[in-house]
C-alpha positions as CSV (number, residue, x, y, z in Angstrom):
1,M,13.7,-4.5,-27.6
2,A,15.4,-1.5,-26.0
3,K,15.1,-1.5,-21.8
4,N,14.3,2.3,-21.7
5,I,14.8,2.0,-17.9
6,T,17.3,4.2,-16.3
7,P,19.3,2.0,-13.6
8,K,18.2,2.7,-10.4
9,E,21.7,3.1,-9.1
10,K,21.9,6.2,-11.6
11,D,18.6,8.1,-11.1
12,Y,16.0,6.6,-8.5
13,S,13.1,8.5,-9.2
14,Q,13.5,7.9,-13.0
15,W,14.2,4.3,-13.1
16,Y,10.5,4.3,-10.8
17,L,8.8,6.4,-13.5
18,D,10.4,4.1,-16.0
19,V,9.2,1.1,-14.6
20,I,5.9,2.6,-14.3
21,R,5.9,3.8,-17.9
22,V,7.1,0.0,-19.3
23,A,5.2,-2.0,-17.3
24,E,2.1,0.4,-18.3
25,M,0.9,1.0,-14.7
26,A,-0.1,4.4,-15.1
27,D,0.2,7.8,-17.0
28,Y,0.0,11.4,-16.1
29,A,-3.9,12.7,-16.5
30,P,-4.3,16.5,-17.9
31,V,-4.8,17.8,-14.6
32,R,-1.7,18.2,-12.6
33,G,-1.2,16.2,-10.0
34,C,-3.5,13.5,-10.9
35,M,-2.8,9.8,-12.8
36,V,-4.6,7.8,-14.7
37,V,-4.3,4.4,-13.5
38,R,-4.2,2.0,-16.6
39,P,-5.6,-1.5,-16.9
40,T,-2.5,-3.3,-15.6
41,G,-1.8,-1.2,-12.6
42,Y,-5.9,-1.4,-12.0
43,A,-5.5,-4.9,-11.8
44,V,-3.0,-5.0,-9.4
45,W,-5.1,-2.9,-7.3
46,E,-8.2,-4.6,-7.8
47,L,-6.2,-7.7,-6.2
48,V,-4.8,-5.8,-3.4
49,Q,-8.0,-4.8,-2.7
50,K,-9.8,-8.0,-2.8
51,H,-7.3,-9.4,0.0
52,F,-8.2,-6.5,2.0
53,D,-12.1,-6.1,1.5
54,D,-12.0,-9.9,2.4
55,A,-10.3,-9.6,5.5
56,F,-12.5,-6.3,6.3
57,K,-15.5,-8.7,6.0
58,E,-14.0,-11.5,8.1
59,T,-14.1,-9.2,10.7
60,G,-17.4,-7.8,10.8
61,H,-17.0,-4.9,8.7
62,V,-19.5,-4.0,6.0
63,N,-18.8,-1.5,2.6
64,A,-20.8,1.7,2.4
65,A,-20.5,4.9,0.2
66,F,-20.5,8.6,1.2
67,P,-20.6,11.8,-0.6
68,L,-17.7,13.2,-2.4
69,L,-18.7,16.8,-1.3
70,I,-18.7,17.7,2.3
71,P,-19.7,21.3,3.5
72,Q,-17.0,23.2,3.9
73,S,-18.2,24.1,7.5
74,F,-18.1,20.4,8.3
75,L,-14.3,20.7,8.1
76,S,-14.0,23.4,10.4
77,K,-15.6,21.8,13.5
78,E,-12.8,19.6,14.7
79,A,-9.9,22.0,15.3
80,E,-7.1,19.7,14.8
81,H,-8.5,18.4,11.5
82,V,-8.9,21.3,9.8
83,E,-5.6,22.7,10.6
84,G,-3.9,19.5,9.0
85,F,-6.1,19.5,5.8
86,A,-7.0,22.5,4.9
87,P,-3.8,23.6,2.6
88,E,-4.3,20.6,0.9
89,C,-8.4,20.6,0.0
90,A,-9.8,21.3,-3.0
91,V,-13.0,23.6,-2.9
92,V,-16.1,23.9,-5.3
93,T,-17.7,27.8,-4.9
94,H,-19.8,27.3,-8.1
95,A,-22.4,24.9,-9.5
96,G,-25.3,25.0,-11.6
97,G,-24.3,28.2,-12.9
98,E,-24.3,29.9,-9.6
99,E,-22.2,30.8,-6.4
100,L,-23.3,28.7,-4.1
101,E,-24.2,29.6,-0.6
102,E,-21.9,27.8,1.4
103,P,-18.3,26.2,-0.5
104,L,-18.3,22.6,-0.7
105,I,-14.8,20.8,-0.2
106,V,-14.3,17.9,-2.3
107,R,-13.4,15.2,0.4
108,P,-9.5,14.5,1.9
109,T,-11.1,12.2,4.2
110,S,-14.4,11.5,5.3
111,E,-14.4,11.3,9.2
112,T,-16.6,14.7,9.4
113,V,-19.5,13.6,7.0
114,I,-19.5,10.4,8.2
115,G,-19.0,11.3,12.1
116,Y,-22.6,13.5,10.9
117,M,-24.4,10.4,9.4
118,Y,-23.5,8.9,12.5
119,S,-24.8,11.1,14.9
120,K,-28.2,10.7,13.2
121,W,-27.7,6.8,13.3
122,V,-26.6,6.4,17.1
123,Q,-29.3,7.1,20.0
124,S,-28.7,3.9,22.3
125,W,-26.1,1.5,22.8
126,R,-27.8,-1.5,21.0
127,D,-26.8,1.2,18.0
128,L,-23.1,0.3,18.7
129,P,-20.7,-0.7,17.1
130,I,-21.0,0.6,14.0
131,L,-18.1,-1.0,11.5
132,I,-18.2,0.7,8.3
133,N,-15.7,1.0,5.4
134,Q,-15.6,2.7,2.0
135,W,-13.3,2.2,-1.1
136,C,-13.7,5.4,-3.1
137,N,-11.4,8.5,-4.2
138,V,-10.3,10.9,-2.3
139,M,-8.9,14.5,-3.4
140,R,-5.7,16.5,-1.3
141,W,-4.1,18.9,-3.7
142,E,-0.7,17.7,-4.1
143,K,2.6,20.6,-4.5
144,R,5.1,17.8,-5.5
145,P,3.3,14.9,-7.0
146,R,4.6,11.2,-8.1
147,L,2.5,8.4,-9.5
148,F,1.0,6.2,-6.9
149,L,3.0,7.7,-4.2
150,R,1.4,11.0,-4.0
151,T,-1.3,12.6,-6.5
152,S,-3.8,15.0,-6.0
153,E,-6.6,12.3,-6.3
154,F,-6.5,8.7,-5.6
155,L,-8.1,5.3,-4.6
156,W,-8.3,4.1,-1.1
157,Q,-10.3,2.7,1.6
158,E,-11.2,4.5,4.4
159,G,-12.9,2.4,7.6
160,H,-14.6,4.2,10.0
161,T,-16.4,2.7,13.4
162,A,-18.0,4.1,16.5
163,H,-18.0,2.2,19.6
164,A,-19.6,2.3,23.4
165,S,-16.3,2.3,25.3
166,K,-12.6,3.6,24.6
167,D,-11.4,-0.4,25.5
168,E,-13.4,-1.3,22.5
169,A,-12.3,1.4,20.0
170,V,-8.9,1.1,21.2
171,E,-8.8,-2.7,20.7
172,E,-10.5,-2.3,16.8
173,T,-7.9,0.4,16.3
174,L,-5.0,-2.3,17.2
175,R,-7.0,-5.0,15.2
176,M,-7.1,-3.0,11.8
177,L,-3.5,-2.5,12.1
178,E,-2.9,-6.3,12.7
179,V,-4.9,-6.7,9.6
180,Y,-3.1,-4.6,7.4
181,R,0.4,-6.2,8.7
182,H,-1.3,-9.3,7.4
183,I,-2.3,-8.7,4.0
184,M,1.0,-6.3,3.4
185,T,3.4,-9.6,4.9
186,D,1.5,-12.2,3.5
187,Y,0.2,-11.0,0.1
188,L,2.4,-8.0,-0.8
189,A,5.3,-9.3,0.6
190,L,6.5,-6.2,2.2
191,P,7.8,-6.8,5.5
192,V,6.1,-4.2,7.7
193,L,7.3,-2.8,11.1
194,E,4.1,-1.8,13.3
195,G,4.1,1.2,15.9
196,E,2.7,4.2,17.2
197,K,3.1,7.4,15.8
198,T,4.9,10.7,17.3
199,E,2.8,13.4,18.4
200,G,4.4,15.5,15.7
201,E,3.5,12.4,12.7
202,R,0.0,11.8,14.4
203,F,-3.4,11.9,12.3
204,P,-4.9,15.4,13.0
205,G,-7.8,15.0,14.9
206,A,-6.5,11.4,16.5
207,D,-5.7,10.6,20.2
208,N,-3.2,8.2,18.9
209,T,-2.0,6.9,15.3
210,Y,-0.5,3.7,14.7
211,T,1.5,2.6,11.5
212,C,2.7,-0.1,9.0
213,E,5.9,1.4,8.0
214,T,8.5,0.0,5.2
215,M,11.6,0.3,3.5
216,M,12.0,1.1,-0.2
217,S,15.1,-0.3,-2.6
218,D,16.5,3.4,-1.9
219,K,16.8,2.6,1.9
220,K,13.7,5.5,2.4
221,A,10.7,4.7,4.6
222,L,7.4,4.5,3.2
223,Q,4.4,4.9,5.4
224,A,2.0,1.8,4.1
225,G,-1.0,2.3,6.4
226,T,-2.2,4.2,9.1
227,S,-5.0,3.2,12.0
228,H,-5.9,5.7,14.0
229,Y,-8.0,6.0,17.7
230,L,-10.0,9.2,17.7
231,G,-11.3,9.1,21.0
232,Q,-14.3,11.5,21.6
233,N,-13.0,14.1,19.5
234,F,-15.0,13.6,16.3
235,A,-18.0,12.4,18.4
236,K,-18.0,15.7,20.7
237,A,-17.5,17.7,17.2
238,F,-20.5,15.9,15.5
239,E,-22.4,15.1,18.5
240,I,-22.5,11.2,18.3
241,Q,-24.1,10.4,21.6
242,F,-25.9,7.2,23.0
243,Q,-27.7,6.1,26.1
244,N,-25.5,3.7,27.4
245,R,-26.7,0.6,29.9
246,D,-27.3,3.0,32.7
247,G,-29.7,5.3,30.6
248,E,-27.0,8.4,30.7
249,M,-26.2,10.2,27.5
250,E,-22.5,9.7,26.6
251,F,-20.4,10.4,23.4
252,A,-19.2,7.4,21.4
253,Y,-15.5,6.6,20.6
254,T,-14.4,6.6,17.3
255,T,-11.5,5.1,14.9
256,S,-10.5,5.6,11.4
257,W,-7.9,3.5,9.1
258,G,-7.0,3.4,5.4
259,V,-4.6,2.2,2.9
260,S,-4.1,3.4,-0.4
261,T,-2.8,3.2,-4.2
262,R,0.5,4.2,-2.8
263,L,0.5,0.4,-1.6
264,I,1.6,0.0,-5.5
265,G,4.4,2.1,-5.0
266,A,5.3,0.2,-2.2
267,I,5.4,-3.0,-4.2
268,I,7.3,-1.3,-7.2
269,M,10.1,0.2,-5.5
270,T,10.5,-3.1,-3.0
271,H,10.6,-5.6,-5.3
272,S,11.5,-4.2,-8.8
273,D,15.0,-4.3,-10.8
274,N,16.7,-2.7,-13.5
275,D,14.8,-4.6,-15.8
276,G,11.1,-3.4,-15.2
277,L,8.6,-4.5,-12.8
278,V,8.5,-7.6,-10.1
279,L,5.5,-8.8,-8.7
280,P,4.6,-10.8,-5.8
281,P,2.8,-13.9,-7.7
282,R,-0.4,-13.2,-4.9
283,I,-1.2,-9.8,-6.3
284,A,-0.1,-10.8,-10.0
285,P,-2.8,-10.5,-12.3
286,V,-1.2,-12.8,-14.6
287,K,1.2,-15.3,-12.4
288,A,2.5,-17.0,-15.5
289,V,2.5,-16.8,-19.1
290,I,2.7,-19.5,-21.7
291,V,5.1,-18.7,-25.0
292,P,4.3,-20.9,-27.7
293,I,7.5,-20.9,-30.1
294,S,8.1,-22.0,-33.3
295,T,9.1,-20.6,-36.8
296,S,6.3,-22.9,-38.3
297,G,2.6,-21.6,-38.2
298,E,1.4,-25.1,-39.1
299,K,3.1,-26.5,-35.8
300,I,1.6,-23.2,-33.8
301,E,-1.9,-23.8,-35.3
302,K,-2.3,-27.3,-34.8
303,E,0.0,-28.7,-32.1
304,L,1.5,-25.8,-29.9
305,M,-1.7,-23.7,-29.4
306,P,-4.0,-26.3,-28.2
307,K,-1.5,-27.6,-26.0
308,A,-1.5,-24.1,-24.6
309,A,-4.8,-23.7,-23.9
310,E,-4.8,-27.0,-22.2
311,L,-2.1,-26.5,-20.0
312,K,-3.7,-23.0,-19.4
313,A,-7.1,-24.8,-18.4
314,A,-5.7,-26.7,-15.8
315,L,-3.4,-24.3,-14.6
316,N,-6.1,-21.9,-13.9
317,E,-8.1,-24.7,-12.4
318,A,-5.1,-25.3,-10.1
319,L,-4.6,-21.8,-9.0
320,G,-8.4,-21.2,-8.4
321,G,-8.8,-18.0,-11.1
322,R,-8.0,-16.7,-14.3
323,F,-4.3,-16.1,-13.7
324,V,-2.5,-17.9,-16.7
325,S,-2.2,-16.5,-20.2
326,I,-1.2,-17.4,-23.4
327,D,1.5,-14.8,-25.7
328,S,0.2,-14.6,-29.3
329,Q,2.7,-12.0,-30.5
330,F,3.6,-14.0,-33.0
331,H,4.9,-10.7,-34.9
332,M,7.6,-10.1,-32.6
333,R,11.3,-12.2,-32.2
334,P,10.9,-14.4,-28.9
335,G,13.4,-12.3,-27.1
336,D,11.4,-9.6,-27.4
337,R,8.1,-11.5,-26.3
338,F,10.1,-12.6,-23.2
339,F,11.3,-9.3,-22.3
340,S,7.8,-7.7,-22.9
341,H,6.2,-9.9,-19.9
342,L,9.9,-9.7,-17.6
343,Q,8.9,-5.8,-17.8
344,R,5.3,-6.5,-16.7
345,G,6.2,-8.2,-13.6
346,V,4.9,-11.7,-14.7
347,P,5.8,-14.2,-12.2
348,L,6.7,-17.2,-14.2
349,R,7.3,-17.6,-17.9
350,L,6.2,-20.9,-19.6
351,E,8.1,-21.4,-22.5
352,L,6.7,-23.9,-25.1
353,G,8.8,-24.8,-28.2
354,E,9.1,-27.6,-30.6
355,K,11.9,-29.4,-28.1
356,E,9.0,-28.8,-25.1
357,Y,6.5,-30.2,-27.2
358,A,8.1,-33.3,-28.2
359,A,9.4,-34.0,-24.6
360,E,6.0,-33.2,-23.1
361,K,7.8,-30.5,-20.5
362,L,7.7,-26.4,-20.1
363,R,10.6,-24.3,-19.8
364,V,9.9,-22.4,-17.0
365,V,11.9,-19.2,-16.2
366,R,11.3,-17.4,-12.7
367,R,10.8,-13.3,-12.9
368,D,12.6,-13.4,-9.5
369,T,16.1,-14.6,-10.0
370,G,16.1,-15.5,-13.7
371,E,16.7,-19.3,-12.7
372,K,15.5,-21.6,-15.5
373,L,14.4,-25.1,-14.8
374,E,11.8,-28.1,-16.7
375,I,8.5,-29.5,-15.5
376,A,6.6,-31.9,-17.2
377,W,2.9,-31.2,-18.3
378,A,1.7,-34.0,-16.3
379,D,3.3,-32.3,-13.2
380,A,2.3,-28.6,-13.9
381,P,-0.7,-28.6,-11.9
382,T,1.1,-29.1,-9.0
383,A,4.4,-27.6,-9.6
384,I,3.8,-24.0,-10.8
385,P,1.8,-23.3,-7.5
386,A,4.4,-24.9,-5.7
387,L,6.8,-22.3,-7.9
388,L,4.8,-19.6,-7.1
389,D,4.7,-19.9,-3.5
390,E,8.6,-20.4,-3.2
391,I,8.6,-17.2,-5.4
392,Q,6.3,-15.2,-2.9
393,R,8.6,-16.5,0.0
394,N,11.6,-15.3,-2.0
395,L,10.7,-12.0,-2.4
396,Y,9.5,-11.4,1.4
397,N,12.6,-12.7,2.4
398,R,14.7,-10.6,0.4
399,A,13.1,-7.5,1.0
400,L,13.2,-8.7,5.1
401,E,17.0,-8.8,4.8
402,F,17.2,-5.4,2.9
403,R,15.6,-3.7,5.9
404,L,17.3,-5.5,8.4
405,A,20.7,-4.8,6.8
406,N,20.1,-1.1,6.6
407,T,18.6,-0.4,10.3
408,H,21.2,0.9,12.1
409,R,21.7,2.4,15.9
410,A,22.8,5.5,17.2
411,E,23.4,7.2,20.6
412,N,23.9,10.8,20.0
413,M,22.8,13.3,17.3
414,E,26.3,13.3,16.0
415,E,26.1,9.6,15.1
416,F,22.6,9.9,14.0
417,K,23.6,12.7,11.3
418,R,26.9,10.3,10.8
419,L,24.7,7.0,9.8
420,L,21.8,9.0,7.8
421,E,24.6,10.5,5.6
422,E,26.7,7.8,5.0
423,K,24.5,4.8,5.3
424,G,20.8,5.8,5.1
425,G,18.2,3.5,5.9
426,F,16.5,3.4,9.2
427,I,18.2,4.7,12.2
428,E,17.2,3.4,15.6
429,V,17.4,5.9,18.7
430,F,15.6,6.6,22.3
431,F,13.6,9.5,21.3
432,G,11.7,11.4,23.9
433,G,11.3,15.0,22.5
434,S,8.8,17.1,21.7
435,K,6.8,18.2,18.4
436,A,9.2,21.0,18.3
437,D,12.2,19.0,18.4
438,E,10.6,16.6,16.1
439,K,10.5,19.6,13.4
440,A,14.1,20.7,14.4
441,I,15.4,17.2,13.6
442,K,13.7,17.5,10.2
443,E,15.1,20.7,9.2
444,A,18.7,19.6,10.2
445,T,18.6,16.1,8.6
446,G,15.6,15.5,6.6
447,A,14.8,12.6,8.7
448,T,11.4,12.3,10.6
449,P,10.5,9.3,13.3
450,R,8.5,6.9,11.5
451,C,6.9,5.2,14.6
452,F,7.9,3.7,17.9
453,P,8.0,0.2,17.0
454,F,6.0,-2.4,19.0
455,V,9.1,-4.7,19.0
456,H,10.9,-2.4,20.9
457,A,7.9,-1.6,23.5
458,E,9.4,-2.2,26.5
459,E,13.0,-0.6,26.0
460,R,13.9,2.5,27.6
461,G,16.9,4.8,27.6
462,K,18.3,8.3,27.2
463,C,17.1,10.4,24.4
464,F,19.5,10.8,21.5
465,Y,18.6,14.6,21.1
466,T,17.3,16.2,24.4
467,G,19.8,13.5,26.6
468,K,16.2,12.9,28.8
469,E,16.1,9.6,30.4
470,G,13.5,7.1,29.9
471,A,12.9,7.9,26.3
472,R,11.4,5.3,24.0
473,K,12.9,3.3,21.1
474,A,12.2,5.0,17.9
475,I,12.9,4.7,14.2
476,F,13.6,7.8,12.3
477,A,14.3,8.1,8.2
478,K,14.0,9.8,5.2
479,A,10.5,9.1,3.9
480,Y,8.4,9.5,0.8
């Protein structure tokens, strides 16, 4: 079986698309900029979604569904919001064979319609907080689409909460950022960097935006998820008012936060290699595949397949789900069967040939390192889960080491440019510039400020661009 994957060192963009193709993760839709998420890709999304959804519910959030179509007038009620999203909007002008009296926007995000609904539901401080999340699709017309990373239509979750005080809303914003960090780190094996966005990178209409930034294997940054403190901006635009404990009318404080299917792109670009997809075990739909091997149809039918089924049941019980499959592609050569699972990112391949059957063992091959080892049948229900945990840790540590090795410091613009051109990656600088300065830096270098990292929150120094003292530590990078 030919690899049919362009080496990432030769053409990273084509490598990325080739990995998606051979793993059958997604395909292009007939509408430009849109994609079809194939069963393998959707199975990964389902697991990603499950881990996030469980965490949301543990923090008291509930799911709801809001409309796909939003009146055009809603979007114009919050000035910064409409300015930020207007170029990306798809507009419905005709329906039912007639021109609509008011055009409808296909939602790029749902702050406006949810704000309208909250204004109907909130009258008293007793109605707060409202903690709602929705899993849905949104539409943002994309000029330069790329599967999973940037498509005109994509799947995501968007949380929207309303609170009686600023402190409570800010606490919520940061709580959800921490939820994101936890799931991305512990389940997706992404070593994210938490921080606050600069003014120029802030969500349109937000007072503050906080982010989880991660580094891809080409050293570019990717924004993995954001959490926004919206202040009273949307509450005032949509009249979300309540009577406080003192009997006075007050505007609510709101938040919003979201992650999307671009996380699948992050997983691919962080962990995969020139052979194909590599998946962290905790979000792999198939965590282990048992491959019976024999040239004897009788041995396959009477010995190998029954034992494979027995092992599958025992391992699924140990793993707490339907995570082990049996390969029955007997029309293919063993090497091609092995490679088909390797390209799909299955963390463990469990080979069961005649020799293994006689010895009551499995030949186990790790996807992350290629290491081969033997495990006795009796030990498999304990050894396989432990090995999957080891692979999970290895993928995270490998990605973290890569990020740290490709993070550099610059004191001035000349050094900044040199490091960006020669080494790439994350550039640590002190930055105290304006939106105009951010734009000028991007035009000159292609790099943008990713965030002011929390880990450097107390550090201050001279801005590398303006020379002003008292600037905060920031991370700049070229980004997706």
